[in-house]
C-alpha positions as CSV (number, residue, x, y, z in Angstrom):
1,M,-21.9,48.5,143.3
2,S,-23.4,45.9,140.5
3,S,-20.9,44.2,138.3
4,V,-21.8,46.0,134.9
5,A,-23.3,49.2,134.9
6,S,-25.4,48.6,131.2
7,E,-26.8,45.3,132.4
8,L,-28.9,47.3,135.4
9,P,-31.3,49.8,134.8
10,E,-31.7,52.8,137.2
11,M,-33.6,52.1,140.1
12,D,-36.0,54.1,142.4
13,A,-33.9,54.8,145.4
14,T,-36.9,56.1,147.4
15,R,-38.2,52.6,147.6
16,F,-35.3,51.7,150.0
17,Q,-35.7,52.2,153.6
18,H,-34.4,55.6,154.7
19,T,-33.9,57.3,157.9
20,P,-32.6,60.5,157.8
21,Y,-29.3,61.1,159.8
22,Y,-29.0,57.0,160.4
23,C,-26.9,56.5,157.5
24,E,-24.8,53.4,158.4
25,E,-28.5,51.8,159.2
26,N,-29.8,52.5,155.7
27,V,-26.5,50.9,154.2
28,Y,-27.0,47.7,156.3
29,L,-30.4,47.2,155.1
30,L,-29.8,48.4,151.5
31,C,-27.3,45.7,151.4
32,K,-29.9,43.3,153.0
33,T,-32.3,44.3,150.3
34,L,-29.8,43.8,147.1
35,C,-29.2,40.7,148.6
36,E,-32.8,39.3,149.0
37,N,-33.8,40.8,145.8
38,G,-31.3,39.3,144.1
39,V,-29.5,42.0,142.6
40,A,-26.3,41.3,144.6
41,D,-25.1,37.9,145.9
42,A,-27.2,36.2,148.6
43,T,-24.4,36.2,151.0
44,G,-23.6,39.7,149.8
45,S,-20.3,38.4,148.6
46,D,-20.1,41.0,145.7
47,L,-20.9,44.3,148.3
48,F,-18.7,46.2,150.2
49,V,-19.9,48.7,152.3
50,V,-18.0,52.1,152.4
51,F,-17.3,54.7,155.6
52,I,-15.9,57.8,155.0
53,S,-14.2,60.2,157.4
54,N,-10.8,61.4,159.0
55,E,-8.9,61.9,161.9
56,K,-11.1,65.0,162.7
57,K,-14.4,63.5,161.9
58,Q,-15.4,65.9,159.5
59,A,-15.2,64.9,155.8
60,S,-16.3,66.9,152.9
61,M,-17.4,65.8,149.6
62,S,-19.1,67.7,146.6
63,L,-22.6,68.7,148.1
64,F,-23.8,69.5,144.3
65,H,-25.2,66.1,144.2
66,F,-26.6,65.9,148.1
67,G,-29.1,67.4,149.9
68,I,-28.9,69.0,153.6
69,R,-28.9,65.5,155.5
70,K,-25.9,64.2,153.8
71,L,-24.1,67.5,155.0
72,V,-25.3,67.2,158.5
73,A,-24.0,63.4,158.5
74,E,-20.4,64.7,157.6
75,L,-20.5,67.2,160.2
76,M,-21.2,64.5,162.6
77,G,-17.9,63.0,160.9
78,L,-19.4,60.0,159.7
79,Y,-20.7,59.3,156.3
80,C,-21.7,55.5,155.3
81,G,-23.9,56.3,152.3
82,I,-22.3,54.3,149.7
83,I,-22.2,50.5,148.6
84,M,-20.2,49.4,146.2
85,S,-20.1,45.8,144.7
86,S,-17.2,44.5,142.5
87,A,-17.0,43.0,139.2
88,S,-16.5,39.4,140.6
89,R,-19.8,37.8,139.6
90,K,-18.8,38.6,136.2
91,K,-15.7,38.8,134.5
92,E,-16.7,40.8,131.1
93,S,-13.4,43.0,130.3
94,D,-15.8,46.2,130.2
95,S,-17.6,45.7,133.8
96,E,-17.2,48.3,136.1
97,P,-18.4,48.6,139.9
98,L,-21.3,50.6,140.6
99,V,-21.8,52.9,143.4
100,W,-25.2,52.5,145.7
101,D,-25.9,55.9,147.4
102,L,-29.4,56.6,149.1
103,D,-28.4,60.1,149.9
104,S,-27.2,61.4,146.0
105,T,-29.3,62.8,143.1
106,L,-26.9,60.9,140.9
107,P,-28.4,57.8,138.9
108,F,-29.1,54.7,141.1
109,P,-26.7,53.0,141.2
110,S,-23.9,54.8,139.2
111,P,-20.6,54.0,137.6
112,L,-17.7,54.2,140.1
113,T,-15.6,56.4,137.7
114,S,-18.6,58.9,137.5
115,Y,-19.6,59.0,140.7
116,V,-15.6,59.4,142.1
117,T,-15.6,62.4,139.4
118,E,-18.8,64.0,140.7
119,T,-19.0,63.6,144.7
120,I,-15.3,62.7,145.8
121,Q,-12.2,64.3,143.3
122,L,-13.1,68.0,144.8
123,S,-12.0,70.9,143.0
124,F,-9.9,72.7,145.8
125,Q,-7.2,71.5,147.9
126,L,-8.4,70.2,151.3
127,F,-5.9,70.9,154.4
128,A,-4.0,67.8,155.4
129,E,-6.4,67.4,158.4
130,Y,-9.5,67.3,156.4
131,Q,-8.2,64.8,153.9
132,R,-10.8,62.4,153.4
133,F,-10.3,58.4,154.0
134,F,-12.4,55.3,152.9
135,R,-13.0,52.3,155.0
136,I,-14.3,49.5,152.8
137,V,-15.8,46.7,154.4
138,H,-16.7,43.5,152.9
139,A,-20.8,43.1,153.4
140,P,-20.8,39.3,154.8
141,L,-18.5,40.7,157.5
142,F,-20.7,44.0,157.8
143,F,-23.5,42.0,158.3
144,K,-21.6,39.4,161.0
145,H,-20.1,42.2,163.2
146,F,-21.5,45.5,162.9
147,A,-24.0,47.0,166.0
148,S,-25.3,50.2,166.9
149,D,-27.9,50.9,169.8
150,R,-27.9,54.7,168.3
151,R,-26.0,56.1,171.4
152,H,-24.4,58.3,169.2
153,M,-27.6,60.0,168.3
154,K,-28.6,60.9,171.9
155,E,-27.8,63.9,174.0
156,P,-26.6,63.7,177.2
157,D,-29.9,63.9,178.8
158,G,-31.4,61.1,176.9
159,T,-33.3,62.9,174.3
160,W,-32.8,62.1,170.5
161,T,-30.7,64.3,168.2
162,A,-33.0,62.9,165.3
163,Q,-36.0,60.7,165.6
164,P,-34.7,57.1,165.4
165,P,-35.6,54.3,162.9
166,P,-38.8,52.3,163.7
167,Y,-37.7,48.8,163.7
168,Q,-35.2,47.5,166.5
169,P,-31.4,48.6,166.5
170,I,-29.0,46.5,164.9
171,V,-26.7,43.8,167.1
172,A,-23.7,41.9,166.1
173,Q,-24.2,38.0,166.1
174,D,-21.9,37.7,168.8
175,G,-24.2,39.8,171.2
176,I,-22.4,43.4,170.8
177,L,-24.7,46.0,170.8
178,H,-22.6,49.0,169.7
179,N,-19.5,49.1,167.6
180,L,-19.8,52.2,165.4
181,S,-16.7,54.2,166.3
182,E,-14.6,51.2,165.3
183,Y,-15.8,51.8,162.0
184,I,-15.5,55.6,161.5
185,T,-12.2,55.9,163.6
186,M,-9.7,56.2,160.5
187,S,-6.3,58.1,159.4
188,G,-3.8,58.2,157.2
189,A,-1.7,55.6,159.3
190,D,-4.5,53.4,158.7
191,T,-4.1,53.2,155.0
192,L,-2.9,50.7,153.0
193,S,1.0,51.3,152.2
194,S,0.5,48.7,149.0
195,L,-2.3,48.3,146.5
196,D,-1.0,44.3,145.5
197,T,-3.6,41.9,145.3
198,E,-2.3,39.7,148.0
199,T,-2.4,42.7,150.4
200,V,-5.8,44.0,149.6
201,T,-7.3,40.1,149.6
202,A,-5.5,40.0,153.3
203,A,-6.9,43.2,154.2
204,I,-10.2,42.6,153.3
205,S,-10.8,39.8,155.1
206,Q,-10.5,41.6,158.3
207,K,-13.8,42.7,160.6
208,L,-13.2,46.3,160.1
209,G,-12.0,45.8,156.5
210,V,-9.2,48.3,154.8
211,V,-8.8,51.8,155.0
212,V,-7.6,53.8,151.8
213,S,-7.3,57.3,150.4
214,H,-9.4,58.8,147.8
215,T,-6.9,58.5,145.1
216,Q,-6.5,54.5,146.2
217,L,-10.3,54.0,145.9
218,Q,-10.5,53.2,142.5
219,D,-7.4,51.2,142.2
220,L,-8.8,49.0,145.3
221,F,-11.5,48.0,143.4
222,T,-9.7,46.4,140.5
223,K,-7.5,44.5,142.8
224,L,-10.3,43.0,144.8
225,P,-10.9,38.9,144.5
């Protein structure tokens, strides 16, 4: 997200790198691009990556604004198609976080409030085991620690379930080759019991960030430092 919706015109999402079914890598590269082109802070300090999953790894969202590739990603138990940026760079009272989602047909970027209304707040009640959780990871930590050698996209015989991106896999700064499962494993027990500023500040400084429920998502962004 960027800090103030009115200050940033809608962009063409198709101009950004996108490989179907590799949403976590798409988000990584989108974060990098937003940092490089000056939309975000150069270090990514105002960007947050969001993973969506649950204990069954079958997270549901409104599909009205999404294509089949997002549906498939959800059935695989992972959706990492969202970048949020806080309003920390500009402190205007009317500033609102924005959501950058390459898979959505909503404006790119979209204000957090409208994005939540259109895609996250479902019109039907989910069974408890399908409740969605959101892992929010600060982009500088994501850049440093995230790694994927794409093993989750291979069949037992080594064939690809979907054609991989043309660039090399993402390797963490410490040399780790794959840790995607750490980011998408989440449950109700992992969610914050309190959203006070001190708790949120401590949680967001961790490698894997913080896990919240869909009802906590918007409140979380009012507490970010």
